[in-house]
All heavy atoms as a GROMACS GRO file, in nm:
protein
  562
    1MET      N    1   0.650   0.245  -0.368
    1MET     CA    2   0.554   0.346  -0.413
    1MET      C    3   0.424   0.269  -0.426
    1MET      O    4   0.414   0.160  -0.482
    1MET     CB    5   0.591   0.404  -0.547
    1MET     CG    6   0.484   0.503  -0.591
    1MET     SD    7   0.511   0.569  -0.757
    1MET     CE    8   0.652   0.659  -0.734
    2ASP      N    9   0.316   0.326  -0.369
    2ASP     CA   10   0.182   0.266  -0.376
    2ASP      C   11   0.130   0.290  -0.516
    2ASP      O   12   0.146   0.393  -0.578
    2ASP     CB   13   0.092   0.338  -0.279
    2ASP     CG   14  -0.045   0.278  -0.263
    2ASP    OD1   15  -0.067   0.176  -0.338
    2ASP    OD2   16  -0.125   0.324  -0.187
    3SER      N   17   0.076   0.177  -0.576
    3SER     CA   18   0.031   0.189  -0.713
    3SER      C   19  -0.080   0.293  -0.734
    3SER      O   20  -0.106   0.338  -0.843
    3SER     CB   21  -0.010   0.047  -0.763
    3SER     OG   22  -0.118   0.000  -0.691
    4ARG      N   23  -0.155   0.319  -0.625
    4ARG     CA   24  -0.262   0.412  -0.635
    4ARG      C   25  -0.211   0.557  -0.646
    4ARG      O   26  -0.286   0.644  -0.683
    4ARG     CB   27  -0.355   0.402  -0.512
    4ARG     CG   28  -0.429   0.274  -0.518
    4ARG     CD   29  -0.498   0.258  -0.392
    4ARG     NE   30  -0.395   0.236  -0.287
    4ARG     CZ   31  -0.410   0.186  -0.170
    4ARG    NH1   32  -0.525   0.150  -0.128
    4ARG    NH2   33  -0.309   0.174  -0.086
    5SER      N   34  -0.085   0.585  -0.613
    5SER     CA   35  -0.027   0.719  -0.624
    5SER      C   36   0.038   0.746  -0.757
    5SER      O   37   0.101   0.854  -0.770
    5SER     CB   38   0.069   0.741  -0.511
    5SER     OG   39   0.181   0.659  -0.531
    6HIS      N   40   0.022   0.664  -0.850
    6HIS     CA   41   0.086   0.679  -0.984
    6HIS      C   42   0.014   0.792  -1.056
    6HIS      O   43  -0.115   0.803  -1.062
    6HIS     CB   44   0.074   0.554  -1.071
    6HIS     CG   45   0.176   0.453  -1.027
    6HIS    ND1   46   0.290   0.424  -1.099
    6HIS    CD2   47   0.179   0.369  -0.924
    6HIS    CE1   48   0.348   0.326  -1.041
    6HIS    NE2   49   0.289   0.291  -0.928
    7THR      N   50   0.092   0.879  -1.117
    7THR     CA   51   0.032   0.984  -1.202
    7THR      C   52  -0.007   0.922  -1.332
    7THR      O   53   0.034   0.807  -1.366
    7THR     CB   54   0.134   1.094  -1.224
    7THR    OG1   55   0.244   1.043  -1.299
    7THR    CG2   56   0.182   1.156  -1.090
    8PRO      N   57  -0.084   0.988  -1.414
    8PRO     CA   58  -0.118   0.928  -1.545
    8PRO      C   59   0.006   0.898  -1.632
    8PRO      O   60   0.004   0.805  -1.703
    8PRO     CB   61  -0.204   1.042  -1.612
    8PRO     CG   62  -0.262   1.111  -1.497
    8PRO     CD   63  -0.157   1.106  -1.386
    9VAL      N   64   0.111   0.981  -1.618
    9VAL     CA   65   0.235   0.959  -1.692
    9VAL      C   66   0.304   0.824  -1.652
    9VAL      O   67   0.338   0.744  -1.732
    9VAL     CB   68   0.332   1.076  -1.685
    9VAL    CG1   69   0.466   1.042  -1.754
    9VAL    CG2   70   0.268   1.201  -1.741
   10THR      N   71   0.320   0.815  -1.515
   10THR     CA   72   0.380   0.687  -1.475
   10THR      C   73   0.296   0.564  -1.504
   10THR      O   74   0.348   0.460  -1.532
   10THR     CB   75   0.416   0.691  -1.327
   10THR    OG1   76   0.301   0.726  -1.246
   10THR    CG2   77   0.519   0.800  -1.299
   11ALA      N   78   0.164   0.578  -1.496
   11ALA     CA   79   0.077   0.468  -1.529
   11ALA      C   80   0.094   0.434  -1.674
   11ALA      O   81   0.095   0.318  -1.713
   11ALA     CB   82  -0.066   0.504  -1.493
   12ALA      N   83   0.101   0.535  -1.760
   12ALA     CA   84   0.122   0.507  -1.907
   12ALA      C   85   0.255   0.443  -1.937
   12ALA      O   86   0.261   0.346  -2.020
   12ALA     CB   87   0.106   0.633  -1.989
   13LEU      N   88   0.356   0.490  -1.866
   13LEU     CA   89   0.487   0.425  -1.885
   13LEU      C   90   0.493   0.278  -1.841
   13LEU      O   91   0.557   0.193  -1.905
   13LEU     CB   92   0.596   0.505  -1.809
   13LEU     CG   93   0.637   0.644  -1.868
   13LEU    CD1   94   0.725   0.714  -1.773
   13LEU    CD2   95   0.702   0.626  -2.002
   14ARG      N   96   0.422   0.260  -1.732
   14ARG     CA   97   0.414   0.114  -1.678
   14ARG      C   98   0.342   0.028  -1.777
   14ARG      O   99   0.385  -0.084  -1.808
   14ARG     CB  100   0.344   0.113  -1.543
   14ARG     CG  101   0.322  -0.026  -1.490
   14ARG     CD  102   0.251  -0.020  -1.363
   14ARG     NE  103   0.361  -0.029  -1.256
   14ARG     CZ  104   0.344  -0.071  -1.133
   14ARG    NH1  105   0.219  -0.096  -1.095
   14ARG    NH2  106   0.436  -0.080  -1.049
   15LEU      N  107   0.231   0.080  -1.839
   15LEU     CA  108   0.155   0.004  -1.936
   15LEU      C  109   0.243  -0.018  -2.058
   15LEU      O  110   0.242  -0.129  -2.114
   15LEU     CB  111   0.034   0.079  -1.975
   15LEU     CG  112  -0.061   0.015  -2.073
   15LEU    CD1  113  -0.117  -0.117  -2.020
   15LEU    CD2  114  -0.169   0.110  -2.110
   16CYS      N  115   0.313   0.083  -2.100
   16CYS     CA  116   0.402   0.064  -2.220
   16CYS      C  117   0.513  -0.037  -2.192
   16CYS      O  118   0.546  -0.112  -2.284
   16CYS     CB  119   0.465   0.200  -2.260
   16CYS     SG  120   0.341   0.312  -2.331
   17LEU      N  121   0.563  -0.037  -2.071
   17LEU     CA  122   0.666  -0.142  -2.040
   17LEU      C  123   0.612  -0.283  -2.053
   17LEU      O  124   0.675  -0.368  -2.106
   17LEU     CB  125   0.718  -0.118  -1.897
   17LEU     CG  126   0.822  -0.215  -1.848
   17LEU    CD1  127   0.954  -0.205  -1.928
   17LEU    CD2  128   0.848  -0.191  -1.700
   18HIS      N  129   0.487  -0.299  -1.998
   18HIS     CA  130   0.429  -0.431  -2.011
   18HIS      C  131   0.402  -0.465  -2.153
   18HIS      O  132   0.428  -0.581  -2.194
   18HIS     CB  133   0.297  -0.432  -1.931
   18HIS     CG  134   0.310  -0.414  -1.785
   18HIS    ND1  135   0.413  -0.471  -1.711
   18HIS    CD2  136   0.235  -0.346  -1.696
   18HIS    CE1  137   0.399  -0.432  -1.576
   18HIS    NE2  138   0.286  -0.356  -1.570
   19ALA      N  139   0.351  -0.380  -2.232
   19ALA     CA  140   0.321  -0.400  -2.370
   19ALA      C  141   0.450  -0.432  -2.446
   19ALA      O  142   0.449  -0.523  -2.533
   19ALA     CB  143   0.248  -0.276  -2.431
   20LEU      N  144   0.556  -0.364  -2.416
   20LEU     CA  145   0.678  -0.388  -2.484
   20LEU      C  146   0.736  -0.528  -2.455
   20LEU      O  147   0.776  -0.602  -2.551
   20LEU     CB  148   0.783  -0.288  -2.440
   20LEU     CG  149   0.931  -0.299  -2.500
   20LEU    CD1  150   0.922  -0.284  -2.654
   20LEU    CD2  151   1.024  -0.197  -2.437
   21LEU      N  152   0.730  -0.570  -2.333
   21LEU     CA  153   0.779  -0.705  -2.299
   21LEU      C  154   0.697  -0.810  -2.363
   21LEU      O  155   0.749  -0.907  -2.423
   21LEU     CB  156   0.786  -0.729  -2.150
   21LEU     CG  157   0.838  -0.863  -2.118
   21LEU    CD1  158   0.987  -0.859  -2.101
   21LEU    CD2  159   0.773  -0.929  -1.998
   22LEU      N  160   0.563  -0.796  -2.357
   22LEU     CA  161   0.475  -0.893  -2.414
   22LEU      C  162   0.496  -0.895  -2.572
   22LEU      O  163   0.487  -1.004  -2.634
   22LEU     CB  164   0.333  -0.867  -2.381
   22LEU     CG  165   0.304  -0.888  -2.234
   22LEU    CD1  166   0.161  -0.857  -2.191
   22LEU    CD2  167   0.335  -1.035  -2.191
   23GLY      N  168   0.509  -0.776  -2.634
   23GLY     CA  169   0.538  -0.774  -2.772
   23GLY      C  170   0.663  -0.843  -2.814
   23GLY      O  171   0.671  -0.916  -2.915
   24LEU      N  172   0.768  -0.824  -2.736
   24LEU     CA  173   0.891  -0.898  -2.764
   24LEU      C  174   0.880  -1.044  -2.752
   24LEU      O  175   0.940  -1.122  -2.826
   24LEU     CB  176   1.008  -0.839  -2.676
   24LEU     CG  177   1.056  -0.696  -2.708
   24LEU    CD1  178   1.151  -0.644  -2.596
   24LEU    CD2  179   1.122  -0.689  -2.846
   25LEU      N  180   0.807  -1.088  -2.647
   25LEU     CA  181   0.789  -1.234  -2.626
   25LEU      C  182   0.711  -1.290  -2.744
   25LEU      O  183   0.741  -1.395  -2.792
   25LEU     CB  184   0.715  -1.256  -2.495
   25LEU     CG  185   0.792  -1.239  -2.365
   25LEU    CD1  186   0.706  -1.257  -2.245
   25LEU    CD2  187   0.911  -1.340  -2.364
   26ALA      N  188   0.608  -1.214  -2.792
   26ALA     CA  189   0.531  -1.261  -2.909
   26ALA      C  190   0.624  -1.267  -3.031
   26ALA      O  191   0.611  -1.362  -3.111
   26ALA     CB  192   0.412  -1.164  -2.937
   27LEU      N  193   0.710  -1.173  -3.053
   27LEU     CA  194   0.799  -1.170  -3.165
   27LEU      C  195   0.891  -1.291  -3.163
   27LEU      O  196   0.910  -1.364  -3.261
   27LEU     CB  197   0.886  -1.042  -3.161
   27LEU     CG  198   0.993  -1.036  -3.268
   27LEU    CD1  199   0.928  -1.023  -3.409
   27LEU    CD2  200   1.090  -0.921  -3.244
   28VAL      N  201   0.941  -1.328  -3.046
   28VAL     CA  202   1.029  -1.444  -3.032
   28VAL      C  203   0.953  -1.573  -3.071
   28VAL      O  204   1.001  -1.658  -3.145
   28VAL     CB  205   1.078  -1.461  -2.887
   28VAL    CG1  206   1.142  -1.595  -2.868
   28VAL    CG2  207   1.184  -1.349  -2.864
   29ALA      N  208   0.825  -1.584  -3.021
   29ALA     CA  209   0.743  -1.705  -3.055
   29ALA      C  210   0.709  -1.709  -3.200
   29ALA      O  211   0.726  -1.816  -3.264
   29ALA     CB  212   0.620  -1.702  -2.970
   30VAL      N  213   0.670  -1.602  -3.258
   30VAL     CA  214   0.636  -1.599  -3.400
   30VAL      C  215   0.762  -1.630  -3.487
   30VAL      O  216   0.747  -1.709  -3.587
   30VAL     CB  217   0.575  -1.465  -3.439
   30VAL    CG1  218   0.564  -1.443  -3.586
   30VAL    CG2  219   0.438  -1.446  -3.373
   31ARG      N  220   0.871  -1.573  -3.460
   31ARG     CA  221   0.993  -1.600  -3.534
   31ARG      C  222   1.031  -1.751  -3.526
   31ARG      O  223   1.078  -1.810  -3.622
   31ARG     CB  224   1.105  -1.512  -3.494
   31ARG     CG  225   1.086  -1.365  -3.548
   31ARG     CD  226   1.198  -1.289  -3.552
   31ARG     NE  227   1.300  -1.346  -3.641
   31ARG     CZ  228   1.426  -1.301  -3.657
   31ARG    NH1  229   1.454  -1.184  -3.590
   31ARG    NH2  230   1.507  -1.354  -3.733
   32ALA      N  231   1.020  -1.807  -3.402
   32ALA     CA  232   1.059  -1.946  -3.387
   32ALA      C  233   0.976  -2.036  -3.464
   32ALA      O  234   1.023  -2.132  -3.530
   32ALA     CB  235   1.055  -1.984  -3.238
   33VAL      N  236   0.849  -2.011  -3.466
   33VAL     CA  237   0.746  -2.099  -3.545
   33VAL      C  238   0.765  -2.066  -3.692
   33VAL      O  239   0.762  -2.160  -3.772
   33VAL     CB  240   0.603  -2.072  -3.489
   33VAL    CG1  241   0.504  -2.140  -3.584
   33VAL    CG2  242   0.595  -2.123  -3.347
   34GLY      N  243   0.771  -1.942  -3.728
   34GLY     CA  244   0.779  -1.905  -3.872
   34GLY      C  245   0.903  -1.946  -3.941
   34GLY      O  246   0.895  -1.979  -4.062
   35GLU      N  247   1.016  -1.955  -3.871
   35GLU     CA  248   1.140  -1.998  -3.932
   35GLU      C  249   1.157  -2.148  -3.912
   35GLU      O  250   1.268  -2.200  -3.949
   35GLU     CB  251   1.256  -1.918  -3.881
   35GLU     CG  252   1.243  -1.773  -3.911
   35GLU     CD  253   1.357  -1.689  -3.851
   35GLU    OE1  254   1.445  -1.746  -3.781
   35GLU    OE2  255   1.355  -1.564  -3.868
   36ALA      N  256   1.058  -2.218  -3.859
   36ALA     CA  257   1.072  -2.365  -3.840
   36ALA      C  258   1.199  -2.397  -3.758
   36ALA      O  259   1.275  -2.487  -3.802
   36ALA     CB  260   1.064  -2.438  -3.968
   37ALA      N  261   1.224  -2.325  -3.649
   37ALA     CA  262   1.339  -2.353  -3.567
   37ALA      C  263   1.330  -2.496  -3.512
   37ALA      O  264   1.221  -2.547  -3.489
   37ALA     CB  265   1.343  -2.254  -3.448
   38PRO      N  266   1.443  -2.558  -3.489
   38PRO     CA  267   1.444  -2.696  -3.447
   38PRO      C  268   1.376  -2.716  -3.313
   38PRO      O  269   1.316  -2.822  -3.290
   38PRO     CB  270   1.589  -2.734  -3.439
   38PRO     CG  271   1.668  -2.612  -3.457
   38PRO     CD  272   1.577  -2.506  -3.511
   39HIS      N  273   1.372  -2.622  -3.229
   39HIS     CA  274   1.316  -2.631  -3.094
   39HIS      C  275   1.202  -2.533  -3.081
   39HIS      O  276   1.188  -2.467  -2.970
   39HIS     CB  277   1.421  -2.612  -2.986
   39HIS     CG  278   1.530  -2.710  -2.994
   39HIS    ND1  279   1.516  -2.843  -2.968
   39HIS    CD2  280   1.659  -2.693  -3.024
   39HIS    CE1  281   1.630  -2.907  -2.984
   39HIS    NE2  282   1.713  -2.818  -3.021
   40ALA      N  283   1.127  -2.512  -3.181
   40ALA     CA  284   1.015  -2.410  -3.182
   40ALA      C  285   0.920  -2.432  -3.071
   40ALA      O  286   0.870  -2.344  -3.002
   40ALA     CB  287   0.949  -2.406  -3.312
   41GLY      N  288   0.881  -2.559  -3.049
   41GLY     CA  289   0.791  -2.596  -2.941
   41GLY      C  290   0.838  -2.554  -2.803
   41GLY      O  291   0.764  -2.501  -2.720
   42ALA      N  292   0.968  -2.581  -2.785
   42ALA     CA  293   1.028  -2.545  -2.656
   42ALA      C  294   1.030  -2.390  -2.634
   42ALA      O  295   1.012  -2.339  -2.523
   42ALA     CB  296   1.169  -2.608  -2.643
   43VAL      N  297   1.065  -2.325  -2.742
   43VAL     CA  298   1.067  -2.178  -2.738
   43VAL      C  299   0.931  -2.120  -2.705
   43VAL      O  300   0.919  -2.028  -2.617
   43VAL     CB  301   1.126  -2.124  -2.870
   43VAL    CG1  302   1.106  -1.970  -2.877
   43VAL    CG2  303   1.271  -2.154  -2.898
   44VAL      N  304   0.829  -2.174  -2.774
   44VAL     CA  305   0.695  -2.125  -2.748
   44VAL      C  306   0.659  -2.152  -2.600
   44VAL      O  307   0.597  -2.073  -2.529
   44VAL     CB  308   0.592  -2.183  -2.847
   44VAL    CG1  309   0.455  -2.152  -2.802
   44VAL    CG2  310   0.628  -2.132  -2.987
   45ALA      N  311   0.686  -2.273  -2.555
   45ALA     CA  312   0.657  -2.311  -2.416
   45ALA      C  313   0.728  -2.217  -2.316
   45ALA      O  314   0.664  -2.169  -2.217
   45ALA     CB  315   0.699  -2.462  -2.390
   46LEU      N  316   0.854  -2.189  -2.342
   46LEU     CA  317   0.928  -2.096  -2.253
   46LEU      C  318   0.868  -1.954  -2.261
   46LEU      O  319   0.862  -1.881  -2.157
   46LEU     CB  320   1.072  -2.097  -2.291
   46LEU     CG  321   1.150  -2.215  -2.249
   46LEU    CD1  322   1.292  -2.212  -2.299
   46LEU    CD2  323   1.148  -2.232  -2.098
   47VAL      N  324   0.824  -1.912  -2.379
   47VAL     CA  325   0.761  -1.778  -2.393
   47VAL      C  326   0.632  -1.775  -2.308
   47VAL      O  327   0.605  -1.676  -2.242
   47VAL     CB  328   0.728  -1.743  -2.543
   47VAL    CG1  329   0.630  -1.634  -2.550
   47VAL    CG2  330   0.863  -1.706  -2.607
   48VAL      N  331   0.554  -1.885  -2.312
   48VAL     CA  332   0.429  -1.883  -2.234
   48VAL      C  333   0.460  -1.882  -2.085
   48VAL      O  334   0.395  -1.808  -2.010
   48VAL     CB  335   0.344  -2.008  -2.272
   48VAL    CG1  336   0.229  -2.028  -2.176
   48VAL    CG2  337   0.297  -1.992  -2.422
   49VAL      N  338   0.561  -1.959  -2.042
   49VAL     CA  339   0.600  -1.960  -1.899
   49VAL      C  340   0.645  -1.822  -1.858
   49VAL      O  341   0.608  -1.770  -1.752
   49VAL     CB  342   0.704  -2.071  -1.877
   49VAL    CG1  343   0.759  -2.054  -1.737
   49VAL    CG2  344   0.640  -2.204  -1.887
   50MET      N  345   0.725  -1.764  -1.937
   50MET     CA  346   0.780  -1.633  -1.903
   50MET      C  347   0.666  -1.522  -1.893
   50MET      O  348   0.666  -1.442  -1.805
   50MET     CB  349   0.879  -1.584  -2.011
   50MET     CG  350   0.932  -1.447  -1.996
   50MET     SD  351   1.034  -1.424  -1.854
   50MET     CE  352   1.060  -1.244  -1.856
   51ALA      N  353   0.577  -1.528  -1.989
   51ALA     CA  354   0.461  -1.436  -1.987
   51ALA      C  355   0.375  -1.458  -1.865
   51ALA      O  356   0.329  -1.364  -1.800
   51ALA     CB  357   0.378  -1.448  -2.112
   52ALA      N  358   0.358  -1.586  -1.829
   52ALA     CA  359   0.275  -1.614  -1.707
   52ALA      C  360   0.346  -1.563  -1.583
   52ALA      O  361   0.281  -1.502  -1.497
   52ALA     CB  362   0.250  -1.763  -1.700
   53VAL      N  363   0.469  -1.591  -1.569
   53VAL     CA  364   0.549  -1.543  -1.451
   53VAL      C  365   0.546  -1.396  -1.446
   53VAL      O  366   0.523  -1.334  -1.340
   53VAL     CB  367   0.692  -1.599  -1.446
   53VAL    CG1  368   0.780  -1.541  -1.345
   53VAL    CG2  369   0.685  -1.755  -1.433
   54TYR      N  370   0.572  -1.334  -1.557
   54TYR     CA  371   0.570  -1.180  -1.564
   54TYR      C  372   0.430  -1.131  -1.528
   54TYR      O  373   0.420  -1.030  -1.453
   54TYR     CB  374   0.612  -1.139  -1.699
   54TYR     CG  375   0.624  -0.982  -1.710
   54TYR    CD1  376   0.738  -0.922  -1.663
   54TYR    CD2  377   0.522  -0.913  -1.756
   54TYR    CE1  378   0.752  -0.784  -1.667
   54TYR    CE2  379   0.536  -0.772  -1.766
   54TYR     CZ  380   0.650  -0.713  -1.728
   54TYR     OH  381   0.658  -0.568  -1.729
   55GLY      N  382   0.329  -1.194  -1.577
   55GLY     CA  383   0.190  -1.144  -1.547
   55GLY      C  384   0.156  -1.161  -1.401
   55GLY      O  385   0.101  -1.072  -1.342
   56VAL      N  386   0.196  -1.271  -1.342
   56VAL     CA  387   0.172  -1.290  -1.194
   56VAL      C  388   0.249  -1.184  -1.114
   56VAL      O  389   0.197  -1.124  -1.021
   56VAL     CB  390   0.210  -1.433  -1.152
   56VAL    CG1  391   0.222  -1.445  -0.998
   56VAL    CG2  392   0.114  -1.536  -1.209
   57GLY      N  393   0.370  -1.154  -1.151
   57GLY     CA  394   0.445  -1.052  -1.086
   57GLY      C  395   0.387  -0.911  -1.105
   57GLY      O  396   0.395  -0.833  -1.011
   58ALA      N  397   0.344  -0.884  -1.221
   58ALA     CA  398   0.285  -0.753  -1.243
   58ALA      C  399   0.154  -0.731  -1.172
   58ALA      O  400   0.125  -0.626  -1.105
   58ALA     CB  401   0.254  -0.735  -1.398
   59VAL      N  402   0.075  -0.843  -1.152
   59VAL     CA  403  -0.051  -0.835  -1.078
   59VAL      C  404  -0.016  -0.815  -0.931
   59VAL      O  405  -0.072  -0.740  -0.857
   59VAL     CB  406  -0.142  -0.954  -1.104
   59VAL    CG1  407  -0.256  -0.964  -1.003
   59VAL    CG2  408  -0.192  -0.943  -1.247
   60ALA      N  409   0.083  -0.901  -0.875
   60ALA     CA  410   0.118  -0.891  -0.742
   60ALA      C  411   0.179  -0.755  -0.705
   60ALA      O  412   0.161  -0.699  -0.601
   60ALA     CB  413   0.225  -1.002  -0.709
   61GLY      N  414   0.248  -0.696  -0.807
   61GLY     CA  415   0.311  -0.562  -0.779
   61GLY      C  416   0.199  -0.453  -0.767
   61GLY      O  417   0.224  -0.355  -0.695
   62THR      N  418   0.086  -0.472  -0.838
   62THR     CA  419  -0.012  -0.368  -0.822
   62THR      C  420  -0.104  -0.388  -0.706
   62THR      O  421  -0.168  -0.297  -0.665
   62THR     CB  422  -0.105  -0.367  -0.954
   62THR    OG1  423  -0.162  -0.491  -0.964
   62THR    CG2  424  -0.027  -0.331  -1.077
   63ARG      N  425  -0.093  -0.504  -0.648
   63ARG     CA  426  -0.172  -0.535  -0.526
   63ARG      C  427  -0.095  -0.518  -0.404
   63ARG      O  428  -0.142  -0.558  -0.295
   63ARG     CB  429  -0.233  -0.674  -0.531
   63ARG     CG  430  -0.336  -0.686  -0.638
   63ARG     CD  431  -0.403  -0.813  -0.633
   63ARG     NE  432  -0.504  -0.819  -0.744
   63ARG     CZ  433  -0.568  -0.933  -0.775
   63ARG    NH1  434  -0.544  -1.044  -0.706
   63ARG    NH2  435  -0.652  -0.932  -0.874
   64GLY      N  436   0.022  -0.465  -0.401
   64GLY     CA  437   0.099  -0.456  -0.276
   64GLY      C  438   0.214  -0.547  -0.278
   64GLY      O  439   0.309  -0.530  -0.199
   65GLY      N  440   0.211  -0.654  -0.350
   65GLY     CA  441   0.320  -0.743  -0.366
   65GLY      C  442   0.362  -0.832  -0.255
   65GLY      O  443   0.284  -0.896  -0.195
   66ALA      N  444   0.489  -0.815  -0.215
   66ALA     CA  445   0.548  -0.903  -0.123
   66ALA      C  446   0.496  -0.881   0.020
   66ALA      O  447   0.449  -0.775   0.056
   66ALA     CB  448   0.705  -0.881  -0.120
   67PRO      N  449   0.506  -0.996   0.102
   67PRO     CA  450   0.456  -0.980   0.241
   67PRO      C  451   0.543  -0.887   0.321
   67PRO      O  452   0.664  -0.870   0.288
   67PRO     CB  453   0.458  -1.124   0.291
   67PRO     CG  454   0.553  -1.196   0.196
   67PRO     CD  455   0.545  -1.123   0.070
   68PRO      N  456   0.496  -0.834   0.428
   68PRO     CA  457   0.569  -0.742   0.508
   68PRO      C  458   0.695  -0.815   0.562
   68PRO      O  459   0.692  -0.926   0.606
   68PRO     CB  460   0.478  -0.702   0.625
   68PRO     CG  461   0.341  -0.740   0.579
   68PRO     CD  462   0.357  -0.840   0.471
   69GLY      N  463   0.801  -0.743   0.568
   69GLY     CA  464   0.933  -0.795   0.618
   69GLY      C  465   1.012  -0.875   0.522
   69GLY      O  466   1.117  -0.928   0.556
   70SER      N  467   0.963  -0.887   0.398
   70SER     CA  468   1.041  -0.969   0.303
   70SER      C  469   1.157  -0.891   0.238
   70SER      O  470   1.243  -0.950   0.182
   70SER     CB  471   0.949  -1.018   0.192
   70SER     OG  472   0.904  -0.915   0.110
   71GLY      N  473   1.149  -0.757   0.252
   71GLY     CA  474   1.258  -0.675   0.207
   71GLY      C  475   1.248  -0.644   0.063
   71GLY      O  476   1.337  -0.572   0.004
   72THR      N  477   1.151  -0.690  -0.016
   72THR     CA  478   1.144  -0.658  -0.155
   72THR      C  479   1.071  -0.525  -0.186
   72THR      O  480   1.082  -0.471  -0.288
   72THR     CB  481   1.075  -0.774  -0.227
   72THR    OG1  482   0.938  -0.788  -0.174
   72THR    CG2  483   1.154  -0.900  -0.219
   73ARG      N  484   0.990  -0.479  -0.086
   73ARG     CA  485   0.920  -0.355  -0.106
   73ARG      C  486   0.966  -0.265   0.003
   73ARG      O  487   0.972  -0.305   0.120
   73ARG     CB  488   0.767  -0.371  -0.098
   73ARG     CG  489   0.724  -0.478  -0.193
   73ARG     CD  490   0.627  -0.447  -0.297
   73ARG     NE  491   0.551  -0.330  -0.300
   73ARG     CZ  492   0.514  -0.271  -0.411
   73ARG    NH1  493   0.554  -0.323  -0.522
   73ARG    NH2  494   0.439  -0.171  -0.414
   74THR      N  495   0.998  -0.140  -0.024
   74THR     CA  496   1.050  -0.046   0.076
   74THR      C  497   0.941   0.052   0.120
   74THR      O  498   0.856   0.086   0.043
   74THR     CB  499   1.168   0.031   0.024
   74THR    OG1  500   1.126   0.104  -0.089
   74THR    CG2  501   1.286  -0.058  -0.010
   75ALA      N  502   0.946   0.079   0.251
   75ALA     CA  503   0.856   0.172   0.304
   75ALA      C  504   0.903   0.322   0.269
   75ALA      O  505   1.014   0.344   0.237
   75ALA     CB  506   0.848   0.158   0.454
   76ALA      N  507   0.804   0.414   0.279
   76ALA     CA  508   0.841   0.554   0.246
   76ALA      C  509   0.946   0.598   0.363
   76ALA      O  510   0.929   0.559   0.482
   76ALA     CB  511   0.718   0.644   0.259
   77VAL      N  512   1.040   0.678   0.320
   77VAL     CA  513   1.142   0.722   0.410
   77VAL      C  514   1.086   0.857   0.471
   77VAL      O  515   1.047   0.946   0.400
   77VAL     CB  516   1.274   0.746   0.341
   77VAL    CG1  517   1.376   0.809   0.436
   77VAL    CG2  518   1.322   0.618   0.284
   78ARG      N  519   1.094   0.868   0.597
   78ARG     CA  520   1.044   0.990   0.665
   78ARG      C  521   1.166   1.072   0.709
   78ARG      O  522   1.263   1.019   0.756
   78ARG     CB  523   0.959   0.959   0.788
   78ARG     CG  524   0.837   0.880   0.736
   78ARG     CD  525   0.747   0.840   0.859
   78ARG     NE  526   0.651   0.751   0.796
   78ARG     CZ  527   0.534   0.746   0.827
   78ARG    NH1  528   0.483   0.833   0.918
   78ARG    NH2  529   0.455   0.656   0.769
   79PRO      N  530   1.155   1.204   0.699
   79PRO     CA  531   1.261   1.286   0.741
   79PRO      C  532   1.286   1.275   0.891
   79PRO      O  533   1.194   1.243   0.964
   79PRO     CB  534   1.228   1.434   0.707
   79PRO     CG  535   1.073   1.422   0.677
   79PRO     CD  536   1.045   1.282   0.651
   80GLU      N  537   1.410   1.297   0.929
   80GLU     CA  538   1.449   1.287   1.072
   80GLU      C  539   1.367   1.389   1.154
   80GLU      O  540   1.353   1.500   1.116
   80GLU     CB  541   1.602   1.313   1.089
   80GLU     CG  542   1.661   1.214   1.178
   80GLU     CD  543   1.809   1.240   1.181
   80GLU    OE1  544   1.880   1.196   1.091
   80GLU    OE2  545   1.851   1.299   1.281
   81GLY      N  546   1.311   1.348   1.264
   81GLY     CA  547   1.231   1.435   1.352
   81GLY      C  548   1.097   1.454   1.301
   81GLY      O  549   1.022   1.526   1.365
   82GLY      N  550   1.058   1.392   1.192
   82GLY     CA  551   0.922   1.416   1.139
   82GLY      C  552   0.820   1.330   1.215
   82GLY      O  553   0.855   1.232   1.289
   83ALA      N  554   0.697   1.368   1.210
   83ALA     CA  555   0.588   1.300   1.276
   83ALA      C  556   0.571   1.158   1.208
   83ALA      O  557   0.585   1.143   1.091
   83ALA     CB  558   0.460   1.370   1.269
   84GLY      N  559   0.545   1.059   1.290
   84GLY     CA  560   0.549   0.929   1.237
   84GLY      C  561   0.424   0.856   1.236
   84GLY      O  562   0.403   0.756   1.190
   0.00000   0.00000   0.00000
């Protein structure tokens, strides 16, 4: 699905999904530091890496994402006999 064809509802749901994931990552980092976990530094580093990878994927997904032929994005299916 082309990101420009999103309705306001699907755009809001997508935004909420991103906010939920980032909120959960922040919760993990805050709890690790607040409870003085033995590997709090590693947990925070992994949270930052996860957020960065997720952010890159989210941006790539809104710009069309994967290169043609990679199989990760599907083209619109046209009905049989339809104009192409």
